[in-house]
N, C-alpha and C positions, 0 to 999 in steps of 0.2 A: 711474250718473253719466256714464260714457263715452258711452253711447247719447244722453243728453241733450246732452252737449257736441257730439257729432258732428251731431246734428240742428240745434243752434243755429248751428254753423259753416256747415253747408250752407245754412241760410236767410239768414245774413249775406251769403254769396256771392250768393244770389239777389237780395238787396236792394242789391247793388252796393257792399257794404262788404268790405274785405279782411281776413279773419280769420287769426289766428295762434294756435297752441297752445303753451303753455309748461308744462313739467312742474313748474317751481318758479320762484321769484322771480329766481334767478340767470339762468335761460334767458330770462325776460321782459326783464331788463336788457340782455342781449345782443341781443335783437331790437330794442329801442329804440336801442341804439348804432348798429346797422346802418341804421336808418331815418332817423336824424338826423345822420349822420356828416358830411354836406356842408352842414349848415344854418348860416346866419349869424345867425338870431334864433330862439330857442326859448323858448316861454312855457308856463305851466301854470295850471290852475285849482286851487282848493282841493281837496285829496284826501288822505284818510287812507290810501287804497290805495297811492298813489304813494310816500308816506312809508314805509309798512310794507314795501313791496316793494324799498325801497332805491333807487328810481328818482331821487328828488329829490337824495339824497346823491351818486349817480353823476353826475348832470347838473352839480352844483356842482363836483365834483372833476375831471371829464374834459371838460366843455364850458363852463367858467367864462366864457369870452369871449363865447359865444353865448347862454348861458342867462340870461334876465332873471328874477330871483327877486323876486316881489312882497313876500315877507317882509322884503326888504331896504329897503323903503320907509320913510322916516323919519317920515312922517305920512300922514294919510288922503288928502290931495291927491296925494302922490307914489304911493301905492298905486293910486289910481284911474287915474293916468296910465299906470302899468305895465299895468294890466288893459286899458286901451284899446289899448295897443300890441300886444296879442295879436292884434288883427284884421289886422295886417300881418306877422305872424310866418310863418316857414317851417313851423314845427310848433307845434301847441298840444296839450299832454298833459292828460288828465283821467281820471277813472274814470266809471262809470255807476251810477246808483242801482239799476238793474235791467236785465237783458238777457233778453228773452223767447225762448222756443224757436222763435218765428216769425222771429227775427232782427231784432228791433226794440230800440232803445235808449230807455229811459224815464228821464227826469230831471226833478227838481223843484229849483228854484233860488230864492235870495233876491234877490240883486242882479241876476241875469240874465246876468252876464258869462260864466259858464261855458257855459250852454246856447246863448247867442247866438254864441259863438266856435265851438261845435260845428257850428252851422248854416251860418255864412258867415264868410269872412274869411281865416283861416289857409290856407296852401297844402295842408297835411295836418293831420289830427287823429288822434292816437293815444290810444285808450282802453285802459287796463289794468284788468282786472277779475278778481277771484277767482271760483271756481265758485259761491261762496255768492250771487253776484248773479244767477245764472240762475234764471228763474222760468217757469212754464208759459205765461202769457199776460199781457195788459195789466191785467186785473183783479187778478191775483196781483202784478204790478209795483206797482200803486197800493197794495195792501195791505202790501207790503213796505216801501214808503216810510213809510206811516202808522204802522206798528207797530215798525219797526226803524230805518230810516235817519234819519228826521226827529227822533224822540225822542233818539237817541244824539247826533246833531249839535247839537241845542239844548243838551244837557248839556255837550258839548265846548266849545261857543262861549259857555257861561254865559248863555244867553238865558232871560228870565223868561216862558216860555210854558207853557201848561197841560200840553203833552206832556212837558216836562222833568220834571214832577212825577208825572204819571200813567203815562207810558210808552206812550201811544197818542194819536194825533191827535184833537183835539176840534174841528177845523175852526174854529179861533179867529179873532178879529180883534185879536189882540195887536199892539202897535206893534213888537214884536221877532220877529214871525212870520218864519220863514225859508222858508216854502212859498208863493212868490208867482208863479212861472212854471212851468207844466207843459208839458213838451215830449216828444213822441214822434218819434224819428227812424226812419223806415221806408225804403222804397226811395229811393235817392239818384240825383240827376241826373248827378253827377260820379263815375264809377266809381272805386272804390279810394281816394278822397280820405280817407275815414274808415277807419282801420285799427283792428281790435279784437284785443287780445291777451288771450286767456282763460288764466288761470293756474290750475293744479290745486292751489290753496291757498285757504283762507278769508282774505280780505283786506278790510280796511275795513268800512264799515257798509252 
């Protein structure tokens, strides 16, 4: 695993993303603290990884004035307003559905707010991902989403999709489908805008 992690880190650097390694969630939170310490506006996308790693709780407790928590939205309109404000934030935090050993981030999104903020808008993007998200290549990344990430997320979100019942993607046309936008982040034009913290734990889906 350490060889795979090192290869992934080397290729993230080659793709002009700034990688960090954390042995555990506590170290990951410390890295996040350092990266956001001067921020005036911090936002995040939906992420079980950020919750499991304690990043969301840390942001609420230590950066309450700067962190804009979309779960605090009173209704859908307010939640969408918070999601749009992510584009002008100093930092946007999320995880990745998969990270290839070639240093690419592969993500599939429903609303598109998460992947669009990764691409453009926030001054910096911080990706926190467990080692379980590392895959060999883009084909393996797509397979991971279809067999692991998407089915588990539809169950978590209580979506009436075929994969919530079968446990595997059926390339459905359900009205509640969460796989709507497919984005691969490869070499970046703005060096180090995207930071990737790889945590030596299994986190999220």
